C-alpha positions in Angstrom: -9.3 -31.6 -35.2 -6.3 -29.3 -34.8 -8.6 -26.3 -35.0 -10.7 -27.7 -32.1 -7.6 -28.4 -30.0 -6.3 -24.8 -30.6 -9.7 -23.4 -29.9 -10.0 -25.2 -26.5 -6.5 -24.2 -25.6 -7.3 -20.5 -26.1 -10.5 -20.8 -24.2 -8.8 -22.5 -21.3 -6.0 -19.9 -21.3 -8.6 -17.0 -21.2 -10.5 -18.8 -18.4 -7.3 -19.4 -16.3 -6.2 -15.8 -16.8 -9.5 -14.4 -15.7 -9.6 -16.6 -12.7 -6.1 -15.6 -11.5 -7.0 -12.0 -12.1 -10.1 -12.2 -10.0 -8.4 -14.0 -7.2 -5.6 -11.4 -7.1 -8.1 -8.5 -6.8 -10.1 -10.3 -4.1 -7.0 -11.0 -1.9 -5.6 -7.6 -2.3 -8.3 -5.9 -0.2 -6.5 -4.9 3.1 -8.3 -3.0 5.9 -6.7 -1.0 8.6 -8.7 -0.9 11.9 -8.0 0.2 15.6 -9.5 -1.5 18.5 -9.0 -3.2 21.9 -7.6 -6.7 22.5 -10.4 -8.6 24.2 -9.1 -12.2 23.9 -6.2 -14.0 22.3 -4.6 -17.4 22.2 -1.1 -17.1 20.8 -0.7 -20.9 20.6 -3.7 -21.3 18.4 -3.3 -18.1 16.5 -6.7 -16.7 17.5 -7.4 -13.0 18.2 -10.5 -11.2 19.3 -10.6 -7.4 19.0 -13.4 -4.9 20.0 -13.9 -2.3 17.3 -16.8 0.1 17.7 -18.4 -2.0 20.2 -18.4 -5.2 18.2 -16.0 -8.2 18.5 -14.0 -9.2 15.5 -12.3 -12.7 15.5 -9.2 -13.2 13.4 -6.7 -15.9 12.6 -3.0 -15.0 13.0 0.4 -16.5 12.8 1.3 -17.3 16.5 4.4 -15.2 16.4 2.4 -12.1 15.5 0.7 -12.3 18.8 3.9 -12.3 20.9 3.9 -9.3 23.3 0.1 -8.6 23.0 -1.7 -7.9 26.2 -5.4 -8.0 27.1 -7.0 -4.5 27.0 -4.2 -3.1 24.8 -5.2 -0.6 22.1 -3.9 -1.9 18.8 -3.9 -1.0 15.1 -4.3 -4.0 12.7 -4.2 -4.7 9.0 -6.5 -7.5 7.9 -7.6 -9.3 4.8 -10.8 -11.1 5.2 -10.6 -13.0 8.6 -6.8 -13.2 8.5 -4.5 -10.8 10.5 -1.8 -9.3 8.3 -0.1 -7.1 11.0 -0.6 -5.8 14.5 1.0 -2.9 16.4 0.2 -0.8 19.4 -2.2 2.0 18.5 -0.6 5.5 18.3 -1.9 7.6 21.2 -2.4 11.1 20.1 -0.2 13.6 22.1 -2.0 15.3 24.8 -2.7 18.9 23.9 -0.2 21.1 25.5 -1.8 23.3 28.1 -0.2 26.6 28.5 1.2 27.1 31.9 -1.0 29.4 34.1 0.5 32.8 34.3 -0.2 35.1 37.2 -1.4 38.6 36.4 1.1 41.2 37.5 0.3 42.5 40.9 -1.2 45.9 40.9 0.9 48.5 42.3 -0.5 50.3 45.2 -0.3 54.0 45.2 0.5 55.6 48.4 -2.3 57.3 50.0 -1.7 61.0 50.8 -3.6 62.6 53.5 
């Protein structure tokens, strides 16, 4: 009877450890995406972002959505359907255009007659 109890304890320990390990791997997947805020409800914690022409609906903590505006370009981190972070998207600096320079005026040579 003791052998059976020990065997069952070992089996349960292995099963529990494997389950926790799989859950940790699944929860660890975080995606970083950039898109445009289409709709949000800060009170309910709902956010809809358009990414590559498709709407993505996420759940968020209401305080995460403070300061968000419609049409704003944002970069998010999400895990599954849960928003982990949100911040304004970094806008690439405009390429500096060199100032137009005038060609030096050609010197006129005096005409001799």
